C-alpha positions in Angstrom: -16.0 21.0 10.3 -17.9 19.6 13.3 -17.0 16.2 14.7 -19.0 13.4 13.1 -20.0 9.9 13.9 -17.5 7.2 13.0 -17.0 6.4 9.3 -15.3 3.4 7.7 -13.1 3.1 4.7 -12.0 -0.3 3.2 -9.1 -0.5 0.8 -9.4 -3.6 -1.4 -5.8 -4.0 -2.6 -4.2 -6.7 -4.8 -2.6 -8.4 -1.8 -4.4 -7.1 1.3 -7.7 -5.7 2.5 -7.3 -2.8 4.9 -9.9 -1.2 7.2 -9.9 2.3 8.8 -12.6 3.4 11.2 -12.2 7.1 12.1 -13.9 10.2 13.3 -13.6 13.5 11.5 -12.4 16.2 13.9 -13.1 19.9 13.9 -9.5 20.8 13.2 -9.5 18.8 9.9 -7.7 15.8 11.2 -8.8 12.2 11.8 -9.3 10.5 15.2 -8.4 7.0 14.3 -10.6 4.5 16.3 -9.6 1.3 14.7 -7.3 -0.1 12.0 -7.0 -3.6 10.7 -5.5 -5.3 7.7 -5.7 -8.9 6.4 -3.8 -10.5 3.6 -6.3 -11.8 1.1 -4.4 -12.2 -2.1 -7.4 -10.9 -4.1 -5.3 -10.2 -7.2 -3.0 -13.2 -6.9 -2.9 -15.2 -10.2 -4.2 -12.3 -12.3 -1.1 -12.1 -14.4 -1.7 -15.5 -15.8 -5.5 -15.9 -15.8 -6.6 -12.2 -16.2 -9.2 -13.1 -13.6 -9.8 -12.9 -9.8 -9.5 -16.5 -8.7 -12.5 -18.0 -6.9 -10.5 -19.0 -3.8 -9.1 -15.5 -3.5 -12.5 -13.9 -3.9 -13.9 -16.1 -1.1 -10.9 -15.3 1.2 -11.6 -11.6 0.7 -15.3 -12.0 1.3 -14.5 -13.9 4.6 -12.3 -11.1 5.9 -14.9 -8.5 4.8 -17.5 -10.2 7.0 -15.1 -9.8 9.9 -14.6 -6.1 9.0 -18.4 -5.7 8.9 -18.7 -6.8 12.5 -16.2 -4.2 13.6 -17.9 -1.5 11.5 -21.3 -2.4 13.0 -19.8 -2.4 16.6 -18.5 1.1 16.1 -21.8 2.4 14.7 -20.3 3.8 11.5 -22.7 6.0 9.5 -20.7 5.8 6.3 -18.9 2.9 4.6 -16.8 3.4 1.6 -15.1 0.6 -0.2 -12.2 1.5 -2.5 -10.7 -0.8 -5.1 -7.4 -0.5 -7.0 -5.3 -2.3 -9.6 -6.7 -5.9 -9.2 -10.2 -4.7 -9.8 -9.1 -2.3 -12.6 -7.4 -5.2 -14.4 -9.5 -8.3 -13.8 -11.8 -9.4 -16.6 -14.3 -10.8 -14.1 -14.2 -7.8 -11.7 -17.9 -7.0 -12.3 -18.9 -10.4 -10.9 -16.9 -9.9 -7.7 -18.4 -6.4 -7.3 -21.9 -7.9 -7.7 -21.0 -10.4 -4.9 -20.1 -7.5 -2.6 -23.3 -5.7 -3.4 -25.4 -8.9 -2.8 -23.6 -9.9 0.5 -23.0 -6.5 2.1 -25.0 -3.9 0.2 -21.8 -2.0 -0.4 -21.1 0.0 -3.6 -17.4 0.0 -4.5 -15.5 3.0 -5.8 -13.0 1.8 -8.3 -10.2 4.3 -8.2 -8.4 5.6 -11.3 -4.6 5.4 -11.0 -4.6 9.2 -10.5 -7.1 9.0 -7.7 -5.1 6.2 -6.1 -1.9 8.3 -6.2 -3.6 11.4 -4.8 -5.2 9.6 -1.8 -2.0 7.6 -1.1 0.0 10.9 -1.1 -2.4 12.8 1.2 -2.5 9.9 3.6 1.2 9.4 3.7 2.2 13.1 4.3 -0.5 13.5 7.0 1.6 11.9 9.7 4.3 14.5 9.5 4.4 17.6 11.6 4.2 21.0 9.7 3.7 19.2 6.4 1.8 22.1 4.8 4.9 23.8 3.2 7.2 20.8 2.8 8.1 19.2 -0.6 7.4 15.5 -0.6 7.8 12.6 -3.0 5.6 9.6 -1.9 6.2 6.1 -3.2 3.4 3.6 -2.7 4.5 0.1 -3.8 1.3 -2.0 -3.9 0.7 -5.5 -5.0 -0.3 -4.6 -8.6 1.0 -1.1 -9.2 3.3 1.6 -7.8 2.3 5.2 -7.5 4.9 8.0 -7.2 3.6 11.5 -6.4 5.4 14.8 -5.8 3.8 17.8 -4.1 4.2 20.6 -1.7 1.9 20.1 1.3 -1.5 19.1 0.1 -0.9 20.5 -3.4 0.2 17.8 -5.9 2.7 18.9 -8.5 3.0 15.7 -10.6 2.2 12.1 -10.3 2.7 8.8 -12.1 1.2 5.3 -11.8 3.3 2.4 -12.9 1.8 -1.0 -13.6 4.3 -2.9 -11.5 4.0 -4.0 -7.9 5.3 -6.6 -5.5 2.7 -9.3 -6.4 3.0 -8.6 -10.1 6.8 -8.9 -10.0 6.6 -12.1 -7.8 4.2 -13.8 -10.2 6.4 -13.0 -13.2 9.2 -14.9 -11.4 6.9 -17.7 -10.1 7.2 -16.6 -6.5 10.8 -17.9 -6.3 11.6 -18.5 -2.7 15.1 -17.2 -3.0 16.5 -14.8 -5.6 19.8 -15.9 -6.9 22.5 -14.1 -8.9 21.2 -15.3 -12.3 17.7 -13.9 -11.5 19.0 -10.4 -11.0 19.5 -9.3 -14.6 16.0 -10.4 -15.6 14.4 -8.6 -12.6 16.5 -5.4 -13.3 15.5 -5.5 -17.0 11.8 -5.8 -16.0 12.1 -2.9 -13.5 13.9 -0.8 -16.0 11.1 -1.4 -18.5 8.4 -0.6 -15.9 9.8 2.6 -14.5 10.7 5.5 -16.7 14.0 6.9 -15.4 13.6 10.6 -16.5 10.1 10.6 -15.1 11.3 9.0 -11.9 13.9 11.6 -11.3 11.5 14.4 -11.9 9.2 12.9 -9.3 11.8 12.5 -6.6 14.4 15.3 -6.9 14.7 17.9 -4.2 11.9 16.3 -2.0 11.7 14.4 1.2 11.2 10.8 0.1 8.3 9.0 1.9 7.3 5.4 1.5 3.8 4.0 2.3 2.1 0.7 1.8 2.7 -2.9 3.0 6.3 -3.5 1.8 7.9 -0.4 3.4 5.8 -0.5 6.6 6.7 -4.2 7.0 10.4 -3.3 6.5 10.0 -0.7 9.3 8.2 -3.2 11.5 11.1 -5.7 11.1 13.7 -2.9 11.6 12.0 -2.1 15.0 11.5 -5.7 16.0 7.7 -5.1 16.4 5.6 -7.9 17.9 2.4 -5.8 17.4 1.9 -3.3 14.6 2.1 0.3 16.0 1.6 3.1 13.5 3.2 5.6 15.9 6.5 3.7 15.8 6.2 3.2 12.0 5.8 6.9 11.4 9.0 7.7 13.2 11.1 5.2 11.2 13.7 6.3 8.7 15.5 3.7 6.6 18.6 4.0 4.5 19.2 2.3 1.2 21.9 0.2 2.8 19.5 -1.0 5.5 17.0 -2.1 2.9 19.7 -3.9 1.0 20.8 -5.7 4.2 17.2 -6.6 5.0 16.8 -8.0 1.5 19.9 -10.1 1.9 18.9 -11.3 5.4 15.4 -12.4 4.3 16.6 -13.8 1.0 19.0 -16.1 3.0 16.0 -17.6 4.9 13.4 -20.1 3.9 9.8 -19.2 3.8 9.2 -20.9 7.1 12.2 -19.1 8.7 10.9 -15.8 7.4 7.6 -16.4 9.3 9.6 -16.3 12.5 10.9 -12.8 11.9 9.4 -10.2 14.2 7.4 -7.7 12.2 6.8 -9.9 9.2 3.2 -10.9 9.2 2.2 -14.3 7.9 1.2 -14.2 4.2 3.8 -11.7 3.2 6.9 -13.9 3.4 6.7 -14.9 -0.4 6.3 -11.3 -1.8 8.4 -9.2 0.6 11.6 -9.7 -1.4 10.0 -8.5 -4.6 8.6 -5.4 -2.9 12.0 -4.6 -1.4 13.6 -4.9 -4.8 11.2 -2.3 -6.2 12.1 0.2 -3.5 15.8 -0.5 -3.8 15.6 -0.1 -7.6 13.7 3.2 -7.3 16.0 4.7 -4.7 19.1 3.7 -6.7 17.8 5.2 -9.9 16.7 8.4 -8.2 20.0 8.7 -6.3 18.2 8.9 -2.9 19.7 7.1 0.1 17.1 7.5 2.8 13.4 7.1 3.0 10.9 8.1 5.7 8.1 5.6 6.4 4.5 6.5 6.8 1.7 4.4 8.2 -0.8 6.7 6.6 -2.2 5.4 3.4 -4.9 5.4 0.8 -7.8 5.1 3.2 -6.6 7.9 5.4 -6.1 10.1 2.3 -9.5 9.4 1.0 -11.2 10.7 4.2 -8.8 13.7 4.4 -9.6 14.6 0.7 -13.3 14.4 1.5 -12.8 16.8 4.3 -10.8 19.2 2.2 -13.2 19.1 -0.7 -16.1 19.9 1.6 -14.4 23.0 3.2 
């Protein structure tokens, strides 16, 4: 495939909006020109209201205007906007999509859970050397849902989307600042109900476990004491279950204001990070896996890589 002009992919997640500007290369890889992400909380409050709240819609639109300036500066010839669980679930999603169309002229591709899992998987494994023959299980804990996908190289063997994510869990427990001992049984019960254990073990056994998405990349950033996000460092990070447990305990002992001072923890994630970590800890314990590799490649990378593969 010949090199092309820059293209842009925006991932409208439940908690964050993410931008990728990249060039397709002749060897089937991506030359990443720019990446950006902003916490917009688009899907915050959806558990109670079933709607995207006006202030969250506006916050998302404001950030997308900034994304558009970057997209224009790079001369992108193609702009794709992907939407996931918040748009799938919200009763007023069509009104927000109309706002996007009116303000930007962008059509939005609302991904099915299966498409979301496929693209997250392809993006996550793409950062590893010699991935074509390796067996992977990729966990992507998002704000509204969690996808777990198993495959060998680019070929997916099985996949499952679970309607539980960091924001959804946080909302069900009213964004409690600190999780105390009497909260644990209720959280564990909810996670047990949300994740089917036999299915989980089928998805994770005998494979290299890889984590992608905001929770686990933030955990890696904190682990590395990062002042500025660097995907090259993230992609080399390996975390044990014990390290995730210790990180949870450390953050749980801090106030929200104190968490904002932690290197690697970007503002806006301090009230949901505990819940995302609890999901990862729960999944690893149930699967009996004690180490996870972290990938900075995600849904938007996988979408472009899938487009390239499908056009070959």
